[in-house]
Every structure is written in structure tokens, then in C-alpha cells.
SEMARLUM-219008 format. One record per atom (N, C-alpha, C): z negated, y negated, x. Coordinates in steps of 0.2 Angstrom, whole numbers, padded with zeros to 4 digits, always signed. Layout:
N
ZYX/...
# end
This chain:
309
+0000+0007+0004/+0001+0000+0000/+0000-0006+0004/-0003-0006+0010/-0005-0012+0015/+0001-0012+0020/+0005-0015+0023/+0009-0015+0030/+0006-0024+0032/-0001-0024+0035/-0002-0031+0037/+0004-0031+0044/+0007-0037+0044/+0010-0039+0049/+0011-0047+0048/+0014-0050+0054/+0015-0055+0056/+0021-0058+0052/+0021-0063+0048/+0026-0067+0045/+0030-0074+0049/+0037-0073+0051/+0038-0078+0058/+0043-0083+0054/+0046-0078+0048/+0052-0082+0044/+0052-0082+0038/+0055-0087+0035/+0054-0090+0029/+0060-0088+0023/+0065-0087+0027/+0071-0088+0023/+0075-0083+0026/+0083-0080+0023/+0088-0076+0026/+0087-0070+0026/+0093-0065+0026/+0092-0060+0023/+0089-0055+0030/+0092-0058+0035/+0090-0055+0042/+0081-0056+0043/+0079-0059+0039/+0071-0060+0039/+0068-0057+0033/+0071-0053+0030/+0068-0050+0023/+0061-0045+0024/+0060-0044+0030/+0054-0040+0032/+0049-0046+0033/+0050-0052+0035/+0043-0057+0036/+0045-0058+0042/+0048-0054+0046/+0047-0054+0055/+0054-0053+0058/+0056-0057+0063/+0062-0057+0067/+0059-0057+0074/+0062-0051+0077/+0058-0052+0084/+0061-0058+0090/+0065-0062+0086/+0068-0065+0092/+0065-0073+0090/+0060-0074+0085/+0056-0079+0084/+0051-0081+0087/+0048-0086+0088/+0042-0088+0093/+0037-0092+0090/+0037-0093+0081/+0033-0097+0077/+0031-0092+0073/+0025-0093+0070/+0022-0087+0065/+0019-0092+0061/+0020-0090+0054/+0017-0094+0048/+0011-0091+0045/+0009-0085+0047/+0004-0081+0046/+0004-0074+0045/-0002-0070+0042/-0001-0064+0042/-0001-0061+0036/+0001-0058+0032/+0003-0056+0025/+0002-0048+0024/+0001-0046+0018/-0003-0039+0018/+0003-0034+0016/+0009-0037+0012/+0015-0032+0009/+0020-0034+0013/+0024-0029+0016/+0031-0032+0018/+0037-0025+0016/+0042-0027+0016/+0047-0022+0014/+0050-0022+0022/+0053-0014+0023/+0057-0014+0028/+0064-0011+0028/+0069-0014+0030/+0077-0010+0029/+0080-0013+0024/+0077-0018+0021/+0080-0020+0014/+0086-0028+0017/+0089-0028+0014/+0094-0034+0014/+0092-0039+0009/+0087-0040+0005/+0083-0044+0001/+0077-0045+0002/+0074-0050-0001/+0068-0053+0000/+0062-0050-0005/+0057-0050-0003/+0051-0049-0007/+0045-0048-0003/+0040-0047-0007/+0033-0046-0003/+0032-0051+0001/+0028-0048+0005/+0024-0056+0010/+0018-0059+0006/+0014-0055+0003/+0009-0057-0001/+0003-0057+0003/+0000-0060+0001/-0008-0064+0003/-0009-0065+0010/-0005-0071+0011/-0005-0074+0019/-0011-0076+0020/-0014-0074+0027/-0020-0076+0031/-0016-0079+0037/-0020-0086+0038/-0018-0090+0045/-0024-0092+0048/-0026-0090+0054/-0032-0095+0056/-0030-0102+0061/-0033-0107+0060/-0032-0113+0063/-0038-0116+0063/-0038-0122+0067/-0045-0126+0070/-0041-0132+0069/-0049-0137+0068/-0046-0145+0067/-0045-0146+0058/-0044-0151+0057/-0041-0152+0050/-0038-0148+0048/-0039-0146+0041/-0036-0141+0038/-0028-0145+0035/-0024-0140+0037/-0018-0143+0035/-0016-0138+0029/-0012-0140+0023/-0009-0135+0020/-0002-0134+0020/+0001-0137+0022/+0007-0137+0023/+0010-0130+0028/+0013-0127+0026/+0015-0119+0032/+0019-0123+0037/+0023-0127+0036/+0025-0130+0043/+0021-0135+0047/+0015-0135+0045/+0009-0139+0049/+0004-0133+0050/+0002-0130+0048/-0002-0124+0050/+0001-0118+0055/+0008-0118+0053/+0011-0112+0059/+0010-0115+0065/+0011-0110+0071/+0008-0110+0076/+0015-0106+0081/+0017-0109+0086/+0020-0105+0092/+0017-0099+0094/+0020-0096+0097/+0017-0089+0102/+0022-0088+0107/+0020-0086+0112/+0025-0082+0117/+0024-0074+0117/+0030-0073+0118/+0033-0065+0117/+0027-0061+0121/+0026-0063+0129/+0022-0061+0134/+0015-0059+0129/+0015-0063+0125/+0007-0063+0123/+0007-0059+0114/+0012-0055+0113/+0012-0051+0109/+0012-0043+0110/+0010-0040+0106/+0009-0032+0107/+0010-0029+0100/+0013-0023+0100/+0012-0020+0093/+0014-0012+0095/+0008-0009+0091/+0010-0002+0091/+0008+0002+0086/+0007+0008+0083/+0007+0010+0077/+0001+0009+0075/-0002+0005+0070/-0008+0004+0066/-0011-0001+0070/-0007-0005+0076/-0012-0011+0077/-0006-0016+0081/-0008-0023+0080/-0004-0028+0082/-0008-0032+0085/-0007-0038+0088/-0010-0043+0093/-0005-0049+0094/-0008-0054+0094/-0004-0060+0096/-0008-0066+0097/-0006-0069+0103/-0011-0077+0104/-0007-0083+0103/-0011-0086+0097/-0008-0092+0094/-0008-0099+0099/-0004-0102+0100/-0003-0107+0106/-0007-0114+0101/-0005-0115+0095/-0009-0120+0092/-0017-0121+0093/-0019-0115+0088/-0027-0115+0087/-0030-0112+0093/-0025-0107+0097/-0030-0106+0103/-0034-0101+0100/-0031-0096+0095/-0034-0091+0093/-0032-0083+0094/-0034-0078+0097/-0031-0073+0099/-0031-0069+0091/-0027-0066+0088/-0027-0062+0083/-0025-0055+0084/-0029-0049+0081/-0027-0043+0082/-0029-0042+0074/-0026-0037+0071/-0024-0034+0065/-0023-0026+0065/-0026-0022+0059/-0025-0014+0059/-0025-0014+0052/-0026-0008+0050/-0026-0007+0043/-0027+0000+0040/-0030+0002+0034/-0030+0008+0030/-0025+0008+0026/-0025+0013+0022/-0020+0014+0017/-0020+0008+0012/-0023+0006+0010/-0026-0001+0004/-0030-0006+0007/-0031-0007+0013/-0034-0013+0014/-0031-0015+0023/-0031-0020+0023/-0030-0026+0031/-0037-0027+0033/-0038-0026+0039/-0041-0030+0043/-0040-0034+0050/-0042-0041+0048/-0041-0046+0053/-0044-0046+0060/-0047-0047+0065/-0050-0049+0069/-0048-0056+0073/-0051-0060+0073/-0049-0068+0075/-0054-0070+0082/-0052-0071+0086/-0056-0073+0092/-0055-0080+0093/-0059-0084+0091/-0059-0092+0092/-0062-0095+0096/-0059-0102+0099/-0062-0107+0103/-0069-0109+0101/-0072-0112+0105/-0077-0116+0103/-0073-0124+0097/-0076-0122+0091/-0075-0128+0085/-0079-0128+0081/-0079-0134+0077/-0084-0136+0075/-0080-0136+0067/-0074-0134+0067/-0070-0134+0061/-0064-0128+0063/-0067-0121+0063/-0063-0116+0063/-0061-0113+0056/-0054-0112+0054/-0053-0111+0049/-0049-0104+0048/-0049-0104+0042/-0044-0097+0038/-0041-0100+0032/-0034-0100+0033/-0029-0101+0026/-0027-0096+0022/-0029-0096+0016/-0026-0090+0011/-0020-0094+0007/-0014-0092+0008/-0008-0095+0006/-0006-0090+0001/-0007-0092-0006/-0004-0087-0011/+0004-0091-0011/+0008-0094-0011/+0013-0097-0011/+0017-0095-0007/+0015-0092-0002/+0020-0088+0003/+0026-0085+0002/+0034-0088+0003/+0038-0083+0002/+0041-0082-0006/+0040-0079-0010/+0043-0077-0016/+0041-0081-0020/+0043-0083-0025/+0042-0087-0030/+0037-0085-0035/+0031-0090-0036/+0024-0087-0039/+0024-0089-0048/+0022-0085-0050/+0024-0085-0059/+0016-0086-0061/+0012-0086-0057/+0005-0086-0059/+0000-0084-0052/-0005-0088-0052/-0011-0085-0048/-0018-0088-0049/-0023-0085-0044/-0029-0086-0048/-0033-0087-0039/-0037-0090-0040/-0041-0091-0033/-0049-0091-0036/-0053-0087-0032/-0059-0089-0034/-0064-0089-0028/-0069-0094-0027/-0073-0093-0021/-0081-0090-0024/-0082-0084-0021/-0089-0081-0022/-0093-0081-0016/-0098-0085-0018/-0104-0086-0013/-0101-0089-0005/-0105-0087-0001/-0101-0090+0006/-0099-0085+0010/-0094-0079+0007/-0092-0075+0011/-0087-0072+0008/-0083-0073+0002/-0079-0069-0002/-0074-0075-0005/-0066-0074-0004/-0061-0076-0008/-0060-0070-0013/-0057-0070-0019/-0053-0066-0023/-0048-0071-0028/-0043-0066-0031/-0039-0069-0036/-0033-0063-0036/-0027-0069-0038/-0022-0063-0040/-0015-0067-0038/-0010-0064-0039/-0004-0067-0037/-0001-0065-0041/+0005-0066-0045/+0010-0064-0050/+0015-0067-0048/+0021-0064-0044/+0028-0066-0042/+0034-0063-0044/+0039-0067-0044/+0047-0062-0045/+0051-0064-0038/+0055-0058-0036/+0060-0060-0032/+0065-0054-0032/+0064-0050-0027/+0068-0044-0028/+0064-0039-0035/+0058-0039-0035/+0054-0035-0042/+0052-0040-0045/+0053-0040-0052/+0052-0044-0057/+0043-0043-0058/+0039-0049-0060/+0032-0046-0063/+0029-0042-0058/+0029-0045-0051/+0025-0041-0048/+0017-0043-0045/+0013-0041-0048/+0005-0042-0048/+0002-0039-0041/-0002-0044-0038/-0006-0041-0031/-0012-0045-0033/-0018-0041-0035/-0025-0043-0034/-0027-0042-0028/-0032-0047-0026/-0035-0046-0018/-0043-0047-0018/-0046-0046-0013/-0052-0047-0011/-0053-0048-0003/-0053-0053-0001/-0057-0055+0005/-0062-0057+0007/-0066-0052+0011/-0073-0053+0013/-0073-0055+0021/-0077-0060+0022/-0077-0063+0031/-0085-0060+0033/-0085-0059+0038/-0090-0056+0042/-0096-0062+0044/-0094-0066+0043/-0098-0073+0044/-0098-0077+0037/-0103-0080+0035/-0105-0085+0030/-0100-0090+0031/-0096-0092+0027/-0092-0099+0029/-0096-0105+0027/-0095-0110+0031/-0098-0116+0029/-0095-0121+0024/-0089-0121+0022/-0085-0123+0018/-0079-0120+0015/-0079-0120+0008/-0073-0117+0006/-0069-0122+0001/-0063-0122+0001/-0059-0128-0004/-0053-0124-0006/-0052-0127-0012/-0045-0125-0016/-0040-0130-0015/-0034-0129-0013/-0029-0135-0013/-0023-0132-0019/-0020-0137-0024/-0014-0137-0025/-0010-0141-0023/-0003-0138-0024/+0004-0140-0020/+0004-0144-0013/+0000-0141-0009/+0000-0143-0003/-0005-0149-0002/-0008-0151-0006/-0011-0158-0006/-0019-0160-0009/-0018-0157-0015/-0023-0162-0019/-0028-0154-0021/-0034-0156-0016/-0040-0152-0015/-0044-0152-0021/-0047-0147-0024/-0050-0149-0029/-0057-0146-0029/-0061-0149-0034/-0069-0150-0033/-0071-0144-0038/-0069-0138-0037/-0072-0130-0039/-0071-0125-0035/-0075-0120-0037/-0073-0113-0036/-0071-0107-0039/-0065-0110-0044/-0061-0108-0048/-0054-0112-0050/-0049-0108-0048/-0043-0112-0052/-0038-0107-0051/-0031-0109-0056/-0026-0106-0058/-0020-0110-0057/-0015-0107-0057/-0009-0110-0055/-0005-0107-0051/+0002-0109-0052/+0007-0107-0047/+0007-0109-0039/+0004-0114-0037/+0003-0118-0031/-0002-0117-0029/-0006-0111-0029/-0013-0111-0025/-0013-0110-0018/-0020-0111-0014/-0021-0110-0008/-0028-0112-0006/-0031-0107-0001/-0038-0109-0001/-0039-0109+0007/-0044-0112+0007/-0047-0113+0017/-0053-0113+0016/-0056-0107+0021/-0063-0107+0023/-0064-0109+0030/-0070-0113+0031/-0071-0116+0039/-0077-0113+0040/-0077-0113+0047/-0084-0110+0051/-0084-0116+0057/-0091-0114+0059/-0092-0117+0066/-0092-0110+0072/-0088-0112+0076/-0088-0106+0081/-0089-0109+0088/-0093-0104+0093/-0095-0104+0099/-0088-0101+0104/-0087-0103+0108/-0080-0100+0114/-0081-0093+0114/-0076-0091+0112/-0074-0083+0112/-0078-0080+0105/-0080-0083+0101/-0082-0079+0094/-0078-0076+0090/-0080-0070+0089/-0075-0066+0083/-0078-0067+0076/-0073-0068+0072/-0074-0068+0064/-0068-0064+0062/-0072-0057+0058/-0067-0052+0054/-0064-0055+0047/-0060-0053+0045/-0057-0054+0037/-0056-0047+0035/-0059-0044+0031/-0057-0038+0028/-0054-0039+0021/-0047-0035+0019/-0043-0039+0013/-0041-0031+0009/-0045-0031+0003/-0042-0026+0000/-0037-0029-0007/-0032-0024-0008/-0028-0027-0012/-0025-0020-0017/-0023-0023-0024/-0022-0019-0029/-0017-0022-0034/-0014-0016-0036/-0008-0019-0043/-0012-0019-0049/-0018-0018-0050/-0023-0017-0056/-0027-0023-0057/-0030-0024-0053/-0036-0029-0055/-0040-0029-0048/-0045-0036-0049/-0049-0038-0043/-0054-0032-0041/-0056-0030-0047/-0061-0024-0045/-0059-0018-0042/-0052-0017-0044/-0048-0012-0042/-0046-0013-0034/-0046-0019-0032/-0046-0022-0025/-0053-0021-0022/-0057-0021-0026/-0064-0022-0021/-0066-0015-0021/-0064-0009-0026/-0065-0002-0025/-0063+0000-0017/-0055-0003-0019/-0051+0001-0011/-0055-0003-0005/-0057-0008-0005/-0061-0011+0000/-0066-0007+0002/-0071-0007-0004/-0076-0003-0002/-0075+0005+0001/-0071+0008-0002/-0070+0014+0000/-0066+0015+0005/-0062+0011+0008/-0058+0012+0014/-0060+0008+0020/-0064+0002+0017/-0066-0003+0023/-0074-0005+0024/-0079+0000+0022/-0086-0003+0019/-0088-0008+0024/-0087-0007+0031/-0089-0011+0037/-0083-0016+0040/-0084-0017+0046/-0079-0022+0048/-0077-0018+0056/-0077-0013+0054/-0077-0007+0061/-0068-0009+0064/-0066-0013+0067/-0061-0012+0070/-0058-0007+0075/-0062-0005+0079/-0060+0001+0083/-0058+0008+0078/-0064+0008+0074/-0063+0014+0071/-0056+0014+0068/-0055+0007+0065/-0050+0010+0061/-0043+0009+0065/-0043+0006+0069/-0037+0007+0075/-0036+0014+0077/-0042+0018+0077/-0042+0025+0080/-0040+0030+0074/-0043+0028+0068/-0041+0032+0063/-0033+0032+0061/-0032+0025+0060/-0025+0024+0059/-0019+0026+0064/-0020+0026+0071/-0015+0029+0077/-0016+0036+0076/-0023+0040+0074/-0021+0047+0073/-0018+0050+0067/-0018+0045+0060/-0016+0046+0055/-0007+0046+0057/-0005+0041+0059/+0002+0042+0062/+0004+0046+0066/-0001+0048+0070/+0002+0054+0076/+0001+0061+0072/-0002+0060+0068/-0003+0068+0064/+0005+0068+0059/+0009+0061+0056/+0015+0062+0054/+0020+0063+0059/+0019+0058+0065/+0025+0059+0068/+0027+0065+0074/+0021+0068+0073/+0021+0075+0077/+0023+0080+0073/+0025+0080+0066/+0027+0084+0061/+0036+0087+0067/+0038+0081+0069/+0045+0083+0074/+0042+0083+0082/+0044+0088+0085/+0041+0087+0092/+0048+0087+0096/+0050+0081+0098/+0056+0079+0102/+0055+0080+0110/+0059+0083+0115/+0058+0083+0121/+0065+0080+0123/+0064+0076+0128/+0069+0072+0134/+0066+0070+0142/+0071+0070+0146/+0069+0067+0151/+0069+0059+0153/+0073+0057+0146/+0074+0050+0146/+0069+0047+0139/+0065+0042+0143/+0059+0038+0139/+0062+0036+0133/+0067+0031+0135/+0071+0027+0130/+0074+0031+0125/+0076+0036+0125/+0077+0041+0120/+0073+0044+0115/+0066+0045+0119/+0062+0046+0115/+0058+0040+0111/+0059+0035+0113/+0056+0029+0110/+0060+0027+0105/+0067+0029+0105/+0072+0028+0101/+0071+0031+0094/+0070+0040+0096/+0069+0044+0090/+0063+0042+0087/+0057+0042+0090/+0051+0042+0088/+0050+0033+0084/+0053+0028+0085/+0053+0023+0083/+0058+0023+0076/+0062+0026+0075/+0066+0028+0070/+0063+0033+0066/+0059+0037+0068/+0055+0042+0063/+0050+0038+0059/+0047+0033+0064/+0041+0028+0061/+0044+0023+0056/+0051+0021+0056/+0052+0017+0051/+0054+0021+0046/+0056+0027+0044/+0059+0033+0040/+0052+0034+0036/+0046+0032+0039/+0039+0033+0036/+0037+0027+0032/+0037+0022+0034/+0035+0016+0031/+0037+0016+0022/+0042+0016+0017/+0042+0016+0013/+0044+0023+0011/+0042+0025+0005/+0038+0022+0000/+0032+0020+0000/+0030+0017-0004/+0022+0014-0003/+0019+0016-0008/+0013+0019-0008/+0008+0022-0011/+0004+0016-0015/+0004+0017-0024/+0003+0011-0028/-0002+0011-0032/-0007+0017-0030/-0011+0018-0035/-0020+0016-0030/-0022+0012-0035/-0030+0013-0031/-0033+0018-0029/-0040+0019-0026/-0043+0024-0024/-0046+0028-0031/-0048+0025-0035/-0049+0027-0042/-0043+0031-0046/-0038+0030-0045/-0031+0033-0048/-0029+0028-0053/-0030+0023-0053/-0027+0016-0058/-0020+0014-0055/-0015+0013-0058/-0009+0012-0055/-0006+0006-0061/-0001+0003-0058/+0002-0002-0064/+0010+0002-0062/+0012+0005-0071/+0018+0008-0070/+0025+0004-0071/+0029+0007-0073/+0036+0002-0071/+0036+0000-0079/+0032+0000-0084/+0032-0002-0091/+0025-0007-0090/+0023-0008-0085/+0020-0014-0082/+0011-0013-0086/+0011-0008-0088/+0004-0006-0092/+0002-0002-0086/-0005-0001-0088/-0010+0003-0081/-0012+0010-0085/-0010+0015-0081/-0010+0022-0081/-0017+0024-0075/-0016+0030-0076/-0022+0033-0071/-0020+0042-0069/-0019+0043-0064/-0018+0048-0061/-0024+0051-0057/-0025+0059-0057/-0030+0063-0055/-0027+0067-0049/-0020+0067-0050/-0019+0073-0046/-0014+0072-0040/-0009+0066-0041/-0005+0063-0036/-0005+0057-0033/-0002+0055-0029/-0001+0047-0027/+0004+0045-0030/+0004+0039-0034/+0010+0036-0036/+0013+0031-0032/+0020+0033-0032/+0023+0027-0025/+0026+0021-0029/+0030+0017-0025/+0034+0011-0027/+0039+0012-0020/+0043+0005-0022/+0047+0004-0018/+0053+0010-0016/+0056+0011-0019/+0061+0017-0019/+0068+0013-0017/+0069+0011-0012/+0075+0008-0010/+0081+0012-0007/+0086+0015-0011/+0089+0020-0010/+0097+0017-0006/+0096+0010-0004/+0103+0008-0003/+0105+0009+0005/+0110+0015+0006/+0112+0016+0011/+0108+0023+0015/+0103+0025+0011/+0098+0029+0016/+0101+0035+0015/+0106+0037+0010/+0109+0044+0011/+0113+0045+0016/+0114+0040+0020/+0118+0040+0028/+0112+0045+0033/+0106+0041+0032/+0101+0046+0039/+0095+0048+0034/+0092+0044+0031/+0086+0047+0030/+0085+0053+0025/+0092+0054+0020/+0091+0059+0017/+0093+0067+0020/+0098+0066+0025/+0099+0071+0030/+0093+0072+0035/+0089+0068+0037/+0083+0070+0039/+0078+0073+0036/+0077+0071+0029/+0072+0076+0025/+0076+0082+0024/+0082+0082+0023/+0086+0089+0022/+0083+0094+0028/+0084+0091+0034/+0083+0095+0039/+0075+0097+0039/
# end
């Protein structure tokens, strides 16, 4: 359900996954991404760490990065953001994402939560709960009509301030709001090298479903364990085919392609078995996982022969 990854491109068919390797600017890190499509969607629930005065426009809160400061492997991603001087590390479980931000010393270390990122939002909701949680929902349309994503974001440190904004400008004095142009920001005071974690659960059913997913799959903020578990899960899947070659380049190409072949379709049911069906109604399964994103365009060329073999 979660593919937590960097978003470096806002438009264009070759940026449909949200990321393009040639880019050196990142807008944030969202929790859903398409893979191998020629049309855009997903990119839901984007988080971005910043420092200084909160900027609401993605053009202003985005940051450049250097390719040598970026690394990726199955279940792990890291990059250093040049503008806020923040090291970002990401990992995920089936239904949750875990962010690890290493901040510099700052009286205003922020995390932006952007619900307007990428596709057209039809309805949104943000709630500030206590001093460590933001939750809400995002209903959007692009490749898929009426796509529901509910979310819960929990922080490892209480924030000293949280604010909701509309349309990149109008900050409101409230802990709750609805609409199509919503963003939020939480702010902390940090020491040099201080680490703040954000764990995010998502659901197509409800905020409560997202919370159950978070409690079941990410009860703590155990980044190292999550990386190890996710790496082991991928290793089990990739190990179903044992390829041998004296050329490491060929093996890298083969297992990268196998990894790509296993990213979609996406699990769509919560840990309690509830899911939103094609009729947009809530159903329940107790015996199988319900999947979504069956993009069959051109997959007969390579994927289906692979599955046949």
C-alpha cells in the first residue's frame, strides 16, 4: 500500500512516478507512487522537512540536493537536503512509512504536510491532535477517479507549534479544517544533529483504519528494525529466482527488473481486512489480500512471460 519515495517532478509523463533520476531538486516525500505508467496519479500525503520561516509554496519549500548525497536500496532511501541542511532517511512497511530527519540546530525546524501535491484534490481534511499527531483525508482525481487516502502522522517529539494553511497563504487559527487546498506545518526546536521521526499510516477506508495500520505495523519508531524487516521481505521475494553471472552489471539489471516487476499491484485492504471496492463502498475480507493498480498497458511484453515461466 505504501511506496514512500522522493518527489522530484511535478508534471510530465516521464515524471509519472514522481521521481526522475536526472533531477536535483526534491519537493518532498510522498507515500504512494505509480511505477512504469505513462500517466500521473498518486503522490499522496507529502511530507517535507524545512528550517526557518514556514514557506507554503512547494517552489519555496523545495530543496536542491547532490546526487552523491543520495542512496537507494530495497526498503531504504536517504538524501541530504542542501537548503535546510537536513539528512532524510526513509523506510516502509506494507501500510506505513517511517521518516527519519536529522536536523541542524534550529529554533524553527519544520515538517510540511502537503495535501495539494500533484493530482487534483476534490476534498481534503486536516486535524491537529494534541502535540504529536496530524490526521485527515485526501480525495483526489487523475488517472483514478475518487481516490480516497486517509492518514495518521505521529511524531517522536512533541511539536511546539502546528498550523493549517489554505491556498499557500491563509493560515487559520483552528485545529481542524476541510477544503481542497489544505496544508499543515509542525515546528520544533532542535539541537545540532537531533533526530525526529515521523511515522505515517494510510488507508482507503478511514482515519481509524490508518491508525490501526500504524499501530499494527509501526508501534514504535524503530527505524533500523523496519529497514531490516523490509530488506528481508524483499530478499525473500527476489530470492525466488536464483540468477548466476560473472558480470555484476547483468545481475544488477536482472534483479532491478525483478524488483520493478513486484512493485505493483498494491495491497489495498487494511490490517483488519476492510477495503474500498470498485463500487467505492467498504467491504471486508478475512481470507485474501485485496489489490489495486492493475496497469496492464504493455505488461504482456515482459511481465506475463515472466509470470508464465
